[in-house]
VEXTOR-156960 format. One record per residue (C-alpha): residue number from 1; z negated, y negated, x negated; residue in one letter. Coordinates in steps of 0.001 Angstrom, whole numbers, plus 500000, padded with zeros to 6 digits. Each point is the difference from the previous one (the first is absolute). Layout:
<nodes>
+-----+--------+--------+--------+---------+
! num !     zz !     yy !     xx ! residuo !
+-----+--------+--------+--------+---------+
! NUM !      Z !      Y !      X !       A !
...
+-----+--------+--------+--------+---------+
</nodes>
This chain:
<nodes>
+-----+--------+--------+--------+---------+
! num !     zz !     yy !     xx ! residuo !
+-----+--------+--------+--------+---------+
!   1 ! 248083 ! 073040 ! 815625 !       X !
!   2 ! 499859 ! 501255 ! 503834 !       X !
!   3 ! 503999 ! 499219 ! 500223 !       X !
!   4 ! 500407 ! 501605 ! 496513 !       X !
!   5 ! 498107 ! 503528 ! 502716 !       X !
!   6 ! 502210 ! 499527 ! 503073 !       X !
!   7 ! 503390 ! 500408 ! 496946 !       X !
!   8 ! 498873 ! 503010 ! 498689 !       X !
!   9 ! 501995 ! 503433 ! 501758 !       X !
!  10 ! 497980 ! 503056 ! 501344 !       X !
!  11 ! 500861 ! 501814 ! 497012 !       X !
!  12 ! 498155 ! 496552 ! 497605 !       X !
!  13 ! 496855 ! 500446 ! 502642 !       X !
!  14 ! 499283 ! 503525 ! 499301 !       X !
!  15 ! 500075 ! 500081 ! 496798 !       X !
!  16 ! 497874 ! 497082 ! 500012 !       X !
!  17 ! 498463 ! 501275 ! 502850 !       X !
!  18 ! 498856 ! 503729 ! 497148 !       X !
!  19 ! 499679 ! 497725 ! 497479 !       X !
!  20 ! 496326 ! 498621 ! 502054 !       X !
!  21 ! 498930 ! 503119 ! 500946 !       X !
!  22 ! 500307 ! 501174 ! 496316 !       X !
!  23 ! 497877 ! 496850 ! 499059 !       X !
!  24 ! 497300 ! 500697 ! 502501 !       X !
!  25 ! 499823 ! 503534 ! 499228 !       X !
!  26 ! 499710 ! 499467 ! 496362 !       X !
!  27 ! 496988 ! 497127 ! 500742 !       X !
!  28 ! 498685 ! 502006 ! 502748 !       X !
!  29 ! 499571 ! 503518 ! 497325 !       X !
!  30 ! 497322 ! 499142 ! 498595 !       X !
!  31 ! 499089 ! 502393 ! 497755 !       X !
!  32 ! 499671 ! 501266 ! 495480 !       X !
!  33 ! 500858 ! 503242 ! 499352 !       X !
!  34 ! 497798 ! 501668 ! 497459 !       X !
!  35 ! 499624 ! 503324 ! 497500 !       X !
!  36 ! 497231 ! 502202 ! 501306 !       X !
!  37 ! 500687 ! 502698 ! 497755 !       X !
!  38 ! 503641 ! 500107 ! 499906 !       X !
!  39 ! 501068 ! 499036 ! 503735 !       X !
!  40 ! 500810 ! 497091 ! 500925 !       X !
!  41 ! 497557 ! 498902 ! 503655 !       X !
!  42 ! 500303 ! 496340 ! 501866 !       X !
!  43 ! 497091 ! 498786 ! 499767 !       X !
!  44 ! 499899 ! 496739 ! 502670 !       X !
!  45 ! 499820 ! 496654 ! 497468 !       X !
!  46 ! 496658 ! 498271 ! 501522 !       X !
!  47 ! 498274 ! 503224 ! 498204 !       X !
!  48 ! 498735 ! 500218 ! 496395 !       X !
!  49 ! 499130 ! 502187 ! 497456 !       X !
!  50 ! 496721 ! 501042 ! 500238 !       X !
!  51 ! 499940 ! 501329 ! 496273 !       X !
!  52 ! 495470 ! 500637 ! 499831 !       X !
!  53 ! 500220 ! 501677 ! 503203 !       X !
!  54 ! 499014 ! 504218 ! 499546 !       X !
!  55 ! 499849 ! 502923 ! 502002 !       X !
!  56 ! 500005 ! 503291 ! 500515 !       X !
!  57 ! 504160 ! 500832 ! 500697 !       X !
!  58 ! 500362 ! 502738 ! 502488 !       X !
!  59 ! 501580 ! 503767 ! 498699 !       X !
!  60 ! 503564 ! 499925 ! 500379 !       X !
!  61 ! 500242 ! 496205 ! 498698 !       X !
!  62 ! 498902 ! 500369 ! 496802 !       X !
!  63 ! 503375 ! 498654 ! 498037 !       X !
!  64 ! 499005 ! 496000 ! 500456 !       X !
!  65 ! 497808 ! 497642 ! 502477 !       X !
!  66 ! 499985 ! 496004 ! 500193 !       X !
!  67 ! 498136 ! 498196 ! 502284 !       X !
!  68 ! 500825 ! 496487 ! 501090 !       X !
!  69 ! 497663 ! 497737 ! 502620 !       X !
!  70 ! 501873 ! 496558 ! 501543 !       X !
!  71 ! 499701 ! 497770 ! 503751 !       X !
!  72 ! 501743 ! 503478 ! 501922 !       X !
!  73 ! 499215 ! 500647 ! 503048 !       X !
!  74 ! 500694 ! 504255 ! 500573 !       X !
!  75 ! 502059 ! 499872 ! 502477 !       X !
!  76 ! 501750 ! 497884 ! 497601 !       X !
!  77 ! 500139 ! 502936 ! 496850 !       X !
!  78 ! 500883 ! 502483 ! 503030 !       X !
!  79 ! 502942 ! 498442 ! 500768 !       X !
!  80 ! 501388 ! 498718 ! 496806 !       X !
!  81 ! 500094 ! 503524 ! 498862 !       X !
!  82 ! 501190 ! 501103 ! 502431 !       X !
!  83 ! 503081 ! 499014 ! 500030 !       X !
!  84 ! 500398 ! 499425 ! 496124 !       X !
!  85 ! 499098 ! 503645 ! 499203 !       X !
!  86 ! 502915 ! 501449 ! 502502 !       X !
!  87 ! 502722 ! 497043 ! 498620 !       X !
!  88 ! 498336 ! 502145 ! 495983 !       X !
!  89 ! 501553 ! 503278 ! 501373 !       X !
!  90 ! 496214 ! 500101 ! 500463 !       X !
!  91 ! 498857 ! 503292 ! 502913 !       X !
!  92 ! 496584 ! 499142 ! 501518 !       X !
!  93 ! 497922 ! 503297 ! 500106 !       X !
!  94 ! 496889 ! 500854 ! 502362 !       X !
!  95 ! 497855 ! 501500 ! 496891 !       X !
!  96 ! 498212 ! 497460 ! 501719 !       X !
!  97 ! 500516 ! 499028 ! 503858 !       X !
!  98 ! 496829 ! 499979 ! 500742 !       X !
!  99 ! 498941 ! 497391 ! 498537 !       X !
! 100 ! 500872 ! 496312 ! 500897 !       X !
! 101 ! 499367 ! 498444 ! 496455 !       X !
! 102 ! 503069 ! 502191 ! 498342 !       X !
! 103 ! 503077 ! 501106 ! 499256 !       X !
! 104 ! 501532 ! 502313 ! 498078 !       X !
! 105 ! 503427 ! 500069 ! 498144 !       X !
! 106 ! 502422 ! 502555 ! 498775 !       X !
! 107 ! 502910 ! 499502 ! 497525 !       X !
! 108 ! 501535 ! 503220 ! 498709 !       X !
! 109 ! 496572 ! 500821 ! 498435 !       X !
! 110 ! 498242 ! 497566 ! 499699 !       X !
! 111 ! 497169 ! 498480 ! 502857 !       X !
! 112 ! 498690 ! 496778 ! 500042 !       X !
! 113 ! 496763 ! 498960 ! 501863 !       X !
! 114 ! 499228 ! 496845 ! 501756 !       X !
! 115 ! 496659 ! 499448 ! 500573 !       X !
! 116 ! 499225 ! 496742 ! 501217 !       X !
! 117 ! 496108 ! 498111 ! 500948 !       X !
! 118 ! 499061 ! 497118 ! 501900 !       X !
! 119 ! 497020 ! 498543 ! 498873 !       X !
! 120 ! 496663 ! 496875 ! 501423 !       X !
! 121 ! 501886 ! 497466 ! 497836 !       X !
! 122 ! 503680 ! 500517 ! 501557 !       X !
! 123 ! 502156 ! 501277 ! 496822 !       X !
! 124 ! 501089 ! 503004 ! 500894 !       X !
! 125 ! 500047 ! 502606 ! 496640 !       X !
! 126 ! 503214 ! 502546 ! 499224 !       X !
! 127 ! 500048 ! 502778 ! 498783 !       X !
! 128 ! 501918 ! 502373 ! 498275 !       X !
! 129 ! 500981 ! 502852 ! 498311 !       X !
! 130 ! 502721 ! 501607 ! 498301 !       X !
! 131 ! 499505 ! 504387 ! 500162 !       X !
! 132 ! 503232 ! 503246 ! 499065 !       X !
! 133 ! 500361 ! 502595 ! 502973 !       X !
! 134 ! 500842 ! 503609 ! 498004 !       X !
! 135 ! 502361 ! 500582 ! 501983 !       X !
! 136 ! 501896 ! 497447 ! 501150 !       X !
! 137 ! 500540 ! 500152 ! 504000 !       X !
+-----+--------+--------+--------+---------+
</nodes>
Protein backbone atom coordinates (compact mmCIF):
# COMPACT_ATOMS: atom_id res chain seq x y z
CA UNK A 1 0.00 0.00 0.00
CA UNK A 2 2.78 2.47 0.85
CA UNK A 3 4.41 1.88 -2.58
CA UNK A 4 1.10 2.75 -4.24
CA UNK A 5 0.88 6.01 -2.27
CA UNK A 6 4.40 6.98 -3.32
CA UNK A 7 3.39 6.63 -6.98
CA UNK A 8 0.52 9.12 -6.69
CA UNK A 9 0.92 12.35 -8.64
CA UNK A 10 0.35 15.73 -7.03
CA UNK A 11 -3.21 16.11 -8.47
CA UNK A 12 -4.06 12.59 -7.28
CA UNK A 13 -2.78 13.44 -3.78
CA UNK A 14 -4.82 16.62 -3.78
CA UNK A 15 -7.99 14.71 -4.72
CA UNK A 16 -7.27 12.07 -2.09
CA UNK A 17 -6.81 14.77 0.58
CA UNK A 18 -10.01 16.51 -0.52
CA UNK A 19 -11.91 13.24 -0.35
CA UNK A 20 -10.60 12.58 3.16
CA UNK A 21 -11.60 16.07 4.29
CA UNK A 22 -15.11 15.63 2.89
CA UNK A 23 -15.52 12.31 4.68
CA UNK A 24 -14.29 13.83 7.95
CA UNK A 25 -16.59 16.83 7.57
CA UNK A 26 -19.62 14.61 7.02
CA UNK A 27 -18.76 12.34 9.92
CA UNK A 28 -18.09 15.29 12.23
CA UNK A 29 -21.33 17.01 11.25
CA UNK A 30 -23.55 15.02 13.58
CA UNK A 31 -26.91 16.64 13.07
CA UNK A 32 -30.28 16.11 11.55
CA UNK A 33 -32.77 18.65 10.25
CA UNK A 34 -36.35 18.67 11.48
CA UNK A 35 -39.35 20.64 10.28
CA UNK A 36 -40.78 22.94 12.93
CA UNK A 37 -43.71 25.08 11.78
CA UNK A 38 -42.64 24.58 8.15
CA UNK A 39 -39.04 25.62 8.82
CA UNK A 40 -36.03 23.29 8.59
CA UNK A 41 -34.05 23.56 11.86
CA UNK A 42 -30.86 21.59 12.60
CA UNK A 43 -30.92 19.43 15.75
CA UNK A 44 -27.80 18.01 17.44
CA UNK A 45 -27.69 14.24 16.83
CA UNK A 46 -27.47 13.39 20.56
CA UNK A 47 -30.76 15.16 21.31
CA UNK A 48 -34.02 13.19 21.34
CA UNK A 49 -37.48 14.65 20.96
CA UNK A 50 -39.48 15.06 24.15
CA UNK A 51 -43.10 14.87 22.94
CA UNK A 52 -44.60 15.08 26.44
CA UNK A 53 -42.93 18.38 27.32
CA UNK A 54 -45.44 21.21 27.60
CA UNK A 55 -44.64 24.89 28.09
CA UNK A 56 -46.11 28.29 27.40
CA UNK A 57 -44.58 29.79 24.25
CA UNK A 58 -43.07 33.23 24.33
CA UNK A 59 -45.12 35.88 22.53
CA UNK A 60 -44.00 36.04 18.90
CA UNK A 61 -42.93 32.38 18.77
CA UNK A 62 -46.35 30.69 18.67
CA UNK A 63 -46.03 29.05 15.20
CA UNK A 64 -44.28 25.94 16.52
CA UNK A 65 -42.55 24.67 19.62
CA UNK A 66 -40.55 21.49 20.11
CA UNK A 67 -38.53 20.20 23.05
CA UNK A 68 -35.51 17.88 22.98
CA UNK A 69 -33.16 16.53 25.62
CA UNK A 70 -29.81 14.82 25.63
CA UNK A 71 -26.29 14.64 27.02
CA UNK A 72 -24.97 17.72 25.21
CA UNK A 73 -23.23 20.53 27.10
CA UNK A 74 -24.77 23.99 26.76
CA UNK A 75 -21.51 25.33 25.27
CA UNK A 76 -21.69 22.65 22.56
CA UNK A 77 -25.28 23.62 21.77
CA UNK A 78 -24.31 27.29 21.49
CA UNK A 79 -21.40 26.49 19.14
CA UNK A 80 -23.53 24.01 17.14
CA UNK A 81 -26.21 26.63 16.41
CA UNK A 82 -23.71 29.42 15.73
CA UNK A 83 -22.19 27.25 12.99
CA UNK A 84 -25.21 25.46 11.53
CA UNK A 85 -27.74 28.29 11.48
CA UNK A 86 -25.32 30.64 9.70
CA UNK A 87 -24.61 27.91 7.14
CA UNK A 88 -28.37 27.64 6.47
CA UNK A 89 -28.74 31.41 5.92
CA UNK A 90 -30.11 32.35 9.35
CA UNK A 91 -28.90 35.61 10.88
CA UNK A 92 -28.35 35.99 14.64
CA UNK A 93 -30.80 38.36 16.26
CA UNK A 94 -29.96 40.54 19.25
CA UNK A 95 -33.38 40.28 20.94
CA UNK A 96 -32.05 37.96 23.62
CA UNK A 97 -28.44 39.15 23.68
CA UNK A 98 -28.46 39.51 27.47
CA UNK A 99 -29.57 35.91 28.03
CA UNK A 100 -26.80 33.31 28.20
CA UNK A 101 -29.00 30.32 27.36
CA UNK A 102 -31.02 31.76 24.45
CA UNK A 103 -30.16 32.52 20.85
CA UNK A 104 -32.58 34.02 18.33
CA UNK A 105 -32.20 33.87 14.54
CA UNK A 106 -34.11 35.40 11.65
CA UNK A 107 -34.46 34.32 8.05
CA UNK A 108 -36.87 36.33 5.93
CA UNK A 109 -39.93 36.84 8.10
CA UNK A 110 -39.31 33.73 10.22
CA UNK A 111 -37.78 33.86 13.69
CA UNK A 112 -36.33 30.89 15.59
CA UNK A 113 -35.57 30.95 19.30
CA UNK A 114 -33.11 28.34 20.58
CA UNK A 115 -33.39 27.96 24.37
CA UNK A 116 -31.34 25.43 26.36
CA UNK A 117 -31.21 24.58 30.05
CA UNK A 118 -28.85 22.14 31.80
CA UNK A 119 -30.37 19.79 34.37
CA UNK A 120 -28.74 18.37 37.52
CA UNK A 121 -28.46 14.88 35.98
CA UNK A 122 -26.14 16.11 33.20
CA UNK A 123 -28.68 16.32 30.40
CA UNK A 124 -29.67 19.51 28.65
CA UNK A 125 -33.22 20.43 27.68
CA UNK A 126 -33.35 22.15 24.28
CA UNK A 127 -36.49 24.06 23.31
CA UNK A 128 -36.96 25.48 19.84
CA UNK A 129 -39.72 27.98 19.12
CA UNK A 130 -40.58 29.36 15.70
CA UNK A 131 -42.59 32.49 14.94
CA UNK A 132 -43.44 34.85 12.11
CA UNK A 133 -42.29 38.44 12.09
CA UNK A 134 -44.53 41.06 10.44
CA UNK A 135 -43.37 42.93 8.49
CA UNK A 136 -40.19 41.02 7.62
CA UNK A 137 -36.97 42.81 8.49
